[in-house]
PDB file with one MODEL, atoms N, CA, C and O in Angstrom:
MODEL        1
ATOM      1  N   MET A   1     -28.908 -20.687  16.041  1.00  0.00           N
ATOM      2  CA  MET A   1     -28.577 -19.335  16.417  1.00  0.00           C
ATOM      3  C   MET A   1     -27.668 -18.736  15.346  1.00  0.00           C
ATOM      4  O   MET A   1     -26.621 -19.315  15.059  1.00  0.00           O
ATOM      5  N   PRO A   2     -28.020 -17.615  14.749  1.00  0.00           N
ATOM      6  CA  PRO A   2     -27.155 -16.983  13.757  1.00  0.00           C
ATOM      7  C   PRO A   2     -25.953 -16.320  14.443  1.00  0.00           C
ATOM      8  O   PRO A   2     -26.048 -15.845  15.575  1.00  0.00           O
ATOM      9  N   TYR A   3     -24.857 -16.300  13.748  1.00  0.00           N
ATOM     10  CA  TYR A   3     -23.652 -15.668  14.274  1.00  0.00           C
ATOM     11  C   TYR A   3     -23.340 -14.426  13.461  1.00  0.00           C
ATOM     12  O   TYR A   3     -23.576 -14.384  12.253  1.00  0.00           O
ATOM     13  N   GLN A   4     -22.810 -13.417  14.132  1.00  0.00           N
ATOM     14  CA  GLN A   4     -22.409 -12.192  13.468  1.00  0.00           C
ATOM     15  C   GLN A   4     -21.001 -11.852  13.918  1.00  0.00           C
ATOM     16  O   GLN A   4     -20.683 -11.973  15.101  1.00  0.00           O
ATOM     17  N   LEU A   5     -20.161 -11.431  12.998  1.00  0.00           N
ATOM     18  CA  LEU A   5     -18.810 -11.012  13.306  1.00  0.00           C
ATOM     19  C   LEU A   5     -18.733  -9.514  13.109  1.00  0.00           C
ATOM     20  O   LEU A   5     -18.867  -9.021  11.989  1.00  0.00           O
ATOM     21  N   ALA A   6     -18.521  -8.800  14.181  1.00  0.00           N
ATOM     22  CA  ALA A   6     -18.460  -7.352  14.094  1.00  0.00           C
ATOM     23  C   ALA A   6     -17.066  -6.886  13.696  1.00  0.00           C
ATOM     24  O   ALA A   6     -16.924  -5.972  12.884  1.00  0.00           O
ATOM     25  N   GLN A   7     -16.038  -7.508  14.261  1.00  0.00           N
ATOM     26  CA  GLN A   7     -14.679  -7.088  13.947  1.00  0.00           C
ATOM     27  C   GLN A   7     -13.706  -8.182  14.326  1.00  0.00           C
ATOM     28  O   GLN A   7     -13.860  -8.839  15.356  1.00  0.00           O
ATOM     29  N   LEU A   8     -12.716  -8.371  13.499  1.00  0.00           N
ATOM     30  CA  LEU A   8     -11.627  -9.293  13.785  1.00  0.00           C
ATOM     31  C   LEU A   8     -10.356  -8.645  13.277  1.00  0.00           C
ATOM     32  O   LEU A   8     -10.247  -8.335  12.091  1.00  0.00           O
ATOM     33  N   ASN A   9      -9.404  -8.440  14.153  1.00  0.00           N
ATOM     34  CA  ASN A   9      -8.124  -7.850  13.776  1.00  0.00           C
ATOM     35  C   ASN A   9      -7.100  -8.959  13.588  1.00  0.00           C
ATOM     36  O   ASN A   9      -6.961  -9.834  14.443  1.00  0.00           O
ATOM     37  N   ILE A  10      -6.391  -8.924  12.480  1.00  0.00           N
ATOM     38  CA  ILE A  10      -5.369  -9.915  12.174  1.00  0.00           C
ATOM     39  C   ILE A  10      -4.082  -9.172  11.842  1.00  0.00           C
ATOM     40  O   ILE A  10      -4.101  -8.176  11.118  1.00  0.00           O
ATOM     41  N   ALA A  11      -2.965  -9.661  12.375  1.00  0.00           N
ATOM     42  CA  ALA A  11      -1.679  -9.019  12.108  1.00  0.00           C
ATOM     43  C   ALA A  11      -0.558 -10.036  12.171  1.00  0.00           C
ATOM     44  O   ALA A  11      -0.662 -11.059  12.848  1.00  0.00           O
ATOM     45  N   VAL A  12       0.506  -9.742  11.461  1.00  0.00           N
ATOM     46  CA  VAL A  12       1.733 -10.516  11.602  1.00  0.00           C
ATOM     47  C   VAL A  12       2.573  -9.783  12.636  1.00  0.00           C
ATOM     48  O   VAL A  12       2.863  -8.597  12.478  1.00  0.00           O
ATOM     49  N   ALA A  13       2.959 -10.479  13.685  1.00  0.00           N
ATOM     50  CA  ALA A  13       3.747  -9.852  14.750  1.00  0.00           C
ATOM     51  C   ALA A  13       5.100  -9.400  14.213  1.00  0.00           C
ATOM     52  O   ALA A  13       5.667 -10.030  13.321  1.00  0.00           O
ATOM     53  N   ARG A  14       5.604  -8.312  14.760  1.00  0.00           N
ATOM     54  CA  ARG A  14       6.914  -7.807  14.349  1.00  0.00           C
ATOM     55  C   ARG A  14       8.040  -8.699  14.838  1.00  0.00           C
ATOM     56  O   ARG A  14       9.135  -8.698  14.277  1.00  0.00           O
ATOM     57  N   ALA A  15       7.759  -9.470  15.901  1.00  0.00           N
ATOM     58  CA  ALA A  15       8.763 -10.342  16.513  1.00  0.00           C
ATOM     59  C   ALA A  15       8.023 -11.345  17.388  1.00  0.00           C
ATOM     60  O   ALA A  15       6.820 -11.194  17.605  1.00  0.00           O
ATOM     61  N   PRO A  16       8.710 -12.363  17.896  1.00  0.00           N
ATOM     62  CA  PRO A  16       8.059 -13.283  18.841  1.00  0.00           C
ATOM     63  C   PRO A  16       7.550 -12.519  20.070  1.00  0.00           C
ATOM     64  O   PRO A  16       8.112 -11.487  20.437  1.00  0.00           O
ATOM     65  N   LEU A  17       6.497 -13.023  20.696  1.00  0.00           N
ATOM     66  CA  LEU A  17       5.883 -12.312  21.819  1.00  0.00           C
ATOM     67  C   LEU A  17       6.819 -12.115  23.003  1.00  0.00           C
ATOM     68  O   LEU A  17       6.611 -11.194  23.793  1.00  0.00           O
ATOM     69  N   ASP A  18       7.844 -12.950  23.151  1.00  0.00           N
ATOM     70  CA  ASP A  18       8.775 -12.780  24.269  1.00  0.00           C
ATOM     71  C   ASP A  18       9.944 -11.856  23.919  1.00  0.00           C
ATOM     72  O   ASP A  18      10.884 -11.727  24.703  1.00  0.00           O
ATOM     73  N   SER A  19       9.893 -11.218  22.759  1.00  0.00           N
ATOM     74  CA  SER A  19      10.933 -10.290  22.328  1.00  0.00           C
ATOM     75  C   SER A  19      10.721  -8.919  22.965  1.00  0.00           C
ATOM     76  O   SER A  19       9.578  -8.524  23.197  1.00  0.00           O
ATOM     77  N   PRO A  20      11.803  -8.182  23.253  1.00  0.00           N
ATOM     78  CA  PRO A  20      11.661  -6.812  23.769  1.00  0.00           C
ATOM     79  C   PRO A  20      10.851  -5.907  22.838  1.00  0.00           C
ATOM     80  O   PRO A  20      10.198  -4.972  23.300  1.00  0.00           O
ATOM     81  N   VAL A  21      10.890  -6.174  21.549  1.00  0.00           N
ATOM     82  CA  VAL A  21      10.122  -5.377  20.581  1.00  0.00           C
ATOM     83  C   VAL A  21       8.627  -5.446  20.878  1.00  0.00           C
ATOM     84  O   VAL A  21       7.907  -4.477  20.640  1.00  0.00           O
ATOM     85  N   MET A  22       8.153  -6.577  21.395  1.00  0.00           N
ATOM     86  CA  MET A  22       6.729  -6.785  21.655  1.00  0.00           C
ATOM     87  C   MET A  22       6.342  -6.535  23.113  1.00  0.00           C
ATOM     88  O   MET A  22       5.191  -6.763  23.487  1.00  0.00           O
ATOM     89  N   ALA A  23       7.278  -6.071  23.941  1.00  0.00           N
ATOM     90  CA  ALA A  23       7.039  -5.924  25.379  1.00  0.00           C
ATOM     91  C   ALA A  23       5.839  -5.026  25.697  1.00  0.00           C
ATOM     92  O   ALA A  23       5.017  -5.384  26.540  1.00  0.00           O
ATOM     93  N   ASP A  24       5.725  -3.876  25.046  1.00  0.00           N
ATOM     94  CA  ASP A  24       4.593  -2.976  25.322  1.00  0.00           C
ATOM     95  C   ASP A  24       3.265  -3.619  24.939  1.00  0.00           C
ATOM     96  O   ASP A  24       2.281  -3.503  25.670  1.00  0.00           O
ATOM     97  N   PHE A  25       3.238  -4.293  23.802  1.00  0.00           N
ATOM     98  CA  PHE A  25       2.020  -4.979  23.381  1.00  0.00           C
ATOM     99  C   PHE A  25       1.609  -6.024  24.413  1.00  0.00           C
ATOM    100  O   PHE A  25       0.457  -6.051  24.847  1.00  0.00           O
ATOM    101  N   VAL A  26       2.541  -6.878  24.804  1.00  0.00           N
ATOM    102  CA  VAL A  26       2.251  -7.952  25.759  1.00  0.00           C
ATOM    103  C   VAL A  26       1.829  -7.370  27.107  1.00  0.00           C
ATOM    104  O   VAL A  26       0.892  -7.869  27.731  1.00  0.00           O
ATOM    105  N   ALA A  27       2.514  -6.321  27.560  1.00  0.00           N
ATOM    106  CA  ALA A  27       2.220  -5.723  28.863  1.00  0.00           C
ATOM    107  C   ALA A  27       0.832  -5.096  28.921  1.00  0.00           C
ATOM    108  O   ALA A  27       0.255  -4.981  30.002  1.00  0.00           O
ATOM    109  N   ASN A  28       0.290  -4.691  27.784  1.00  0.00           N
ATOM    110  CA  ASN A  28      -0.999  -3.987  27.773  1.00  0.00           C
ATOM    111  C   ASN A  28      -2.177  -4.826  27.315  1.00  0.00           C
ATOM    112  O   ASN A  28      -3.299  -4.320  27.272  1.00  0.00           O
ATOM    113  N   ARG A  29      -1.966  -6.085  26.971  1.00  0.00           N
ATOM    114  CA  ARG A  29      -3.071  -6.907  26.462  1.00  0.00           C
ATOM    115  C   ARG A  29      -4.212  -7.032  27.463  1.00  0.00           C
ATOM    116  O   ARG A  29      -5.371  -6.855  27.087  1.00  0.00           O
ATOM    117  N   GLU A  30      -3.919  -7.331  28.719  1.00  0.00           N
ATOM    118  CA  GLU A  30      -5.005  -7.497  29.699  1.00  0.00           C
ATOM    119  C   GLU A  30      -5.787  -6.209  29.883  1.00  0.00           C
ATOM    120  O   GLU A  30      -7.015  -6.238  29.962  1.00  0.00           O
ATOM    121  N   ARG A  31      -5.092  -5.075  29.952  1.00  0.00           N
ATOM    122  CA  ARG A  31      -5.762  -3.781  30.134  1.00  0.00           C
ATOM    123  C   ARG A  31      -6.666  -3.476  28.939  1.00  0.00           C
ATOM    124  O   ARG A  31      -7.809  -3.058  29.121  1.00  0.00           O
ATOM    125  N   ILE A  32      -6.174  -3.679  27.741  1.00  0.00           N
ATOM    126  CA  ILE A  32      -6.962  -3.401  26.538  1.00  0.00           C
ATOM    127  C   ILE A  32      -8.142  -4.363  26.426  1.00  0.00           C
ATOM    128  O   ILE A  32      -9.247  -3.953  26.071  1.00  0.00           O
ATOM    129  N   ASN A  33      -7.914  -5.638  26.728  1.00  0.00           N
ATOM    130  CA  ASN A  33      -9.012  -6.612  26.686  1.00  0.00           C
ATOM    131  C   ASN A  33     -10.094  -6.267  27.707  1.00  0.00           C
ATOM    132  O   ASN A  33     -11.280  -6.438  27.427  1.00  0.00           O
ATOM    133  N   ALA A  34      -9.700  -5.784  28.887  1.00  0.00           N
ATOM    134  CA  ALA A  34     -10.677  -5.386  29.905  1.00  0.00           C
ATOM    135  C   ALA A  34     -11.495  -4.183  29.435  1.00  0.00           C
ATOM    136  O   ALA A  34     -12.704  -4.130  29.663  1.00  0.00           O
ATOM    137  N   LEU A  35     -10.849  -3.223  28.784  1.00  0.00           N
ATOM    138  CA  LEU A  35     -11.582  -2.075  28.239  1.00  0.00           C
ATOM    139  C   LEU A  35     -12.593  -2.529  27.190  1.00  0.00           C
ATOM    140  O   LEU A  35     -13.731  -2.058  27.168  1.00  0.00           O
ATOM    141  N   ALA A  36     -12.177  -3.436  26.333  1.00  0.00           N
ATOM    142  CA  ALA A  36     -13.088  -3.946  25.301  1.00  0.00           C
ATOM    143  C   ALA A  36     -14.266  -4.673  25.935  1.00  0.00           C
ATOM    144  O   ALA A  36     -15.410  -4.470  25.529  1.00  0.00           O
ATOM    145  N   ALA A  37     -13.998  -5.513  26.921  1.00  0.00           N
ATOM    146  CA  ALA A  37     -15.063  -6.289  27.566  1.00  0.00           C
ATOM    147  C   ALA A  37     -16.068  -5.391  28.282  1.00  0.00           C
ATOM    148  O   ALA A  37     -17.238  -5.750  28.414  1.00  0.00           O
ATOM    149  N   ALA A  38     -15.618  -4.230  28.740  1.00  0.00           N
ATOM    150  CA  ALA A  38     -16.503  -3.305  29.452  1.00  0.00           C
ATOM    151  C   ALA A  38     -17.270  -2.379  28.502  1.00  0.00           C
ATOM    152  O   ALA A  38     -18.167  -1.658  28.939  1.00  0.00           O
ATOM    153  N   ALA A  39     -16.931  -2.391  27.223  1.00  0.00           N
ATOM    154  CA  ALA A  39     -17.552  -1.483  26.257  1.00  0.00           C
ATOM    155  C   ALA A  39     -19.003  -1.871  25.980  1.00  0.00           C
ATOM    156  O   ALA A  39     -19.355  -3.050  25.945  1.00  0.00           O
ATOM    157  N   LEU A  40     -19.826  -0.860  25.787  1.00  0.00           N
ATOM    158  CA  LEU A  40     -21.223  -1.065  25.443  1.00  0.00           C
ATOM    159  C   LEU A  40     -21.315  -1.870  24.152  1.00  0.00           C
ATOM    160  O   LEU A  40     -20.676  -1.520  23.160  1.00  0.00           O
ATOM    161  N   GLY A  41     -22.083  -2.918  24.154  1.00  0.00           N
ATOM    162  CA  GLY A  41     -22.266  -3.738  22.967  1.00  0.00           C
ATOM    163  C   GLY A  41     -21.346  -4.935  22.886  1.00  0.00           C
ATOM    164  O   GLY A  41     -21.518  -5.790  22.017  1.00  0.00           O
ATOM    165  N   PHE A  42     -20.358  -5.013  23.787  1.00  0.00           N
ATOM    166  CA  PHE A  42     -19.461  -6.172  23.775  1.00  0.00           C
ATOM    167  C   PHE A  42     -20.263  -7.418  24.106  1.00  0.00           C
ATOM    168  O   PHE A  42     -21.024  -7.434  25.073  1.00  0.00           O
ATOM    169  N   ILE A  43     -20.093  -8.463  23.306  1.00  0.00           N
ATOM    170  CA  ILE A  43     -20.859  -9.687  23.508  1.00  0.00           C
ATOM    171  C   ILE A  43     -19.974 -10.862  23.853  1.00  0.00           C
ATOM    172  O   ILE A  43     -20.289 -11.612  24.778  1.00  0.00           O
ATOM    173  N   TRP A  44     -18.869 -11.049  23.135  1.00  0.00           N
ATOM    174  CA  TRP A  44     -18.115 -12.286  23.269  1.00  0.00           C
ATOM    175  C   TRP A  44     -16.695 -12.088  22.768  1.00  0.00           C
ATOM    176  O   TRP A  44     -16.454 -11.273  21.878  1.00  0.00           O
ATOM    177  N   ALA A  45     -15.752 -12.836  23.340  1.00  0.00           N
ATOM    178  CA  ALA A  45     -14.376 -12.879  22.842  1.00  0.00           C
ATOM    179  C   ALA A  45     -13.898 -14.318  22.886  1.00  0.00           C
ATOM    180  O   ALA A  45     -14.234 -15.061  23.808  1.00  0.00           O
ATOM    181  N   TYR A  46     -13.130 -14.706  21.912  1.00  0.00           N
ATOM    182  CA  TYR A  46     -12.599 -16.066  21.846  1.00  0.00           C
ATOM    183  C   TYR A  46     -11.709 -16.343  23.054  1.00  0.00           C
ATOM    184  O   TYR A  46     -10.803 -15.563  23.348  1.00  0.00           O
ATOM    185  N   GLN A  47     -11.960 -17.435  23.748  1.00  0.00           N
ATOM    186  CA  GLN A  47     -11.153 -17.870  24.884  1.00  0.00           C
ATOM    187  C   GLN A  47     -10.852 -19.354  24.715  1.00  0.00           C
ATOM    188  O   GLN A  47     -11.712 -20.187  24.999  1.00  0.00           O
ATOM    189  N   PRO A  48      -9.653 -19.702  24.258  1.00  0.00           N
ATOM    190  CA  PRO A  48      -9.330 -21.115  24.067  1.00  0.00           C
ATOM    191  C   PRO A  48      -9.197 -21.836  25.401  1.00  0.00           C
ATOM    192  O   PRO A  48      -8.961 -21.209  26.434  1.00  0.00           O
ATOM    193  N   GLU A  49      -9.349 -23.158  25.372  1.00  0.00           N
ATOM    194  CA  GLU A  49      -9.203 -23.946  26.597  1.00  0.00           C
ATOM    195  C   GLU A  49      -7.788 -23.842  27.142  1.00  0.00           C
ATOM    196  O   GLU A  49      -7.595 -23.797  28.357  1.00  0.00           O
ATOM    197  N   ALA A  50      -6.822 -23.805  26.283  1.00  0.00           N
ATOM    198  CA  ALA A  50      -5.423 -23.674  26.697  1.00  0.00           C
ATOM    199  C   ALA A  50      -4.707 -22.812  25.673  1.00  0.00           C
ATOM    200  O   ALA A  50      -5.059 -22.801  24.494  1.00  0.00           O
ATOM    201  N   GLY A  51      -3.724 -22.109  26.127  1.00  0.00           N
ATOM    202  CA  GLY A  51      -2.939 -21.306  25.200  1.00  0.00           C
ATOM    203  C   GLY A  51      -3.330 -19.848  25.238  1.00  0.00           C
ATOM    204  O   GLY A  51      -4.058 -19.401  26.126  1.00  0.00           O
ATOM    205  N   ASP A  52      -2.846 -19.131  24.281  1.00  0.00           N
ATOM    206  CA  ASP A  52      -2.986 -17.687  24.231  1.00  0.00           C
ATOM    207  C   ASP A  52      -4.052 -17.305  23.214  1.00  0.00           C
ATOM    208  O   ASP A  52      -3.938 -17.648  22.037  1.00  0.00           O
ATOM    209  N   ALA A  53      -5.072 -16.608  23.650  1.00  0.00           N
ATOM    210  CA  ALA A  53      -6.167 -16.226  22.754  1.00  0.00           C
ATOM    211  C   ALA A  53      -5.712 -15.261  21.665  1.00  0.00           C
ATOM    212  O   ALA A  53      -6.359 -15.164  20.622  1.00  0.00           O
ATOM    213  N   ASP A  54      -4.606 -14.543  21.890  1.00  0.00           N
ATOM    214  CA  ASP A  54      -4.145 -13.574  20.902  1.00  0.00           C
ATOM    215  C   ASP A  54      -3.261 -14.184  19.821  1.00  0.00           C
ATOM    216  O   ASP A  54      -2.983 -13.533  18.813  1.00  0.00           O
ATOM    217  N   VAL A  55      -2.821 -15.408  20.012  1.00  0.00           N
ATOM    218  CA  VAL A  55      -1.922 -16.020  19.034  1.00  0.00           C
ATOM    219  C   VAL A  55      -2.624 -17.181  18.355  1.00  0.00           C
ATOM    220  O   VAL A  55      -2.979 -18.168  19.000  1.00  0.00           O
ATOM    221  N   LEU A  56      -2.819 -17.061  17.079  1.00  0.00           N
ATOM    222  CA  LEU A  56      -3.488 -18.106  16.313  1.00  0.00           C
ATOM    223  C   LEU A  56      -2.496 -19.130  15.792  1.00  0.00           C
ATOM    224  O   LEU A  56      -2.774 -20.329  15.816  1.00  0.00           O
ATOM    225  N   LEU A  57      -1.363 -18.682  15.330  1.00  0.00           N
ATOM    226  CA  LEU A  57      -0.416 -19.574  14.676  1.00  0.00           C
ATOM    227  C   LEU A  57       0.998 -19.134  15.013  1.00  0.00           C
ATOM    228  O   LEU A  57       1.361 -17.984  14.768  1.00  0.00           O
ATOM    229  N   GLN A  58       1.793 -20.024  15.567  1.00  0.00           N
ATOM    230  CA  GLN A  58       3.199 -19.729  15.819  1.00  0.00           C
ATOM    231  C   GLN A  58       4.001 -20.176  14.606  1.00  0.00           C
ATOM    232  O   GLN A  58       3.906 -21.328  14.184  1.00  0.00           O
ATOM    233  N   SER A  59       4.771 -19.288  14.061  1.00  0.00           N
ATOM    234  CA  SER A  59       5.671 -19.606  12.970  1.00  0.00           C
ATOM    235  C   SER A  59       6.896 -18.728  13.173  1.00  0.00           C
ATOM    236  O   SER A  59       7.188 -18.335  14.302  1.00  0.00           O
ATOM    237  N   THR A  60       7.610 -18.416  12.113  1.00  0.00           N
ATOM    238  CA  THR A  60       8.744 -17.509  12.257  1.00  0.00           C
ATOM    239  C   THR A  60       8.278 -16.214  12.911  1.00  0.00           C
ATOM    240  O   THR A  60       8.936 -15.685  13.807  1.00  0.00           O
ATOM    241  N   HIS A  61       7.146 -15.714  12.457  1.00  0.00           N
ATOM    242  CA  HIS A  61       6.498 -14.570  13.099  1.00  0.00           C
ATOM    243  C   HIS A  61       5.068 -14.992  13.399  1.00  0.00           C
ATOM    244  O   HIS A  61       4.334 -15.373  12.487  1.00  0.00           O
ATOM    245  N   PRO A  62       4.662 -14.932  14.663  1.00  0.00           N
ATOM    246  CA  PRO A  62       3.299 -15.366  14.999  1.00  0.00           C
ATOM    247  C   PRO A  62       2.245 -14.529  14.275  1.00  0.00           C
ATOM    248  O   PRO A  62       2.421 -13.333  14.046  1.00  0.00           O
ATOM    249  N   ILE A  63       1.159 -15.189  13.928  1.00  0.00           N
ATOM    250  CA  ILE A  63      -0.007 -14.499  13.390  1.00  0.00           C
ATOM    251  C   ILE A  63      -0.890 -14.172  14.590  1.00  0.00           C
ATOM    252  O   ILE A  63      -1.285 -15.068  15.335  1.00  0.00           O
ATOM    253  N   LEU A  64      -1.197 -12.902  14.774  1.00  0.00           N
ATOM    254  CA  LEU A  64      -2.015 -12.463  15.895  1.00  0.00           C
ATOM    255  C   LEU A  64      -3.421 -12.195  15.399  1.00  0.00           C
ATOM    256  O   LEU A  64      -3.622 -11.692  14.294  1.00  0.00           O
ATOM    257  N   PHE A  65      -4.387 -12.536  16.229  1.00  0.00           N
ATOM    258  CA  PHE A  65      -5.746 -12.126  15.910  1.00  0.00           C
ATOM    259  C   PHE A  65      -6.415 -11.708  17.188  1.00  0.00           C
ATOM    260  O   PHE A  65      -6.107 -12.201  18.273  1.00  0.00           O
ATOM    261  N   HIS A  66      -7.329 -10.793  17.036  1.00  0.00           N
ATOM    262  CA  HIS A  66      -8.031 -10.283  18.201  1.00  0.00           C
ATOM    263  C   HIS A  66      -9.344  -9.693  17.756  1.00  0.00           C
ATOM    264  O   HIS A  66     -10.111  -9.198  18.582  1.00  0.00           O
TER     265      HIS A  66
ENDMDL
END
């Protein structure tokens, strides 16, 4: 089966996810993910067995991908 990647967003977080700086982002992730999943043409989103699908690498500043 061939795979196609339509879009992948990568960012360095401004602060750890439990920081007040990231509160709005964290509070809206489920709502935004639900909108994306309901969009015409949506096929798949990465869902790890454990952990946070939005955080790829924890370091001084987490690397976010979506």
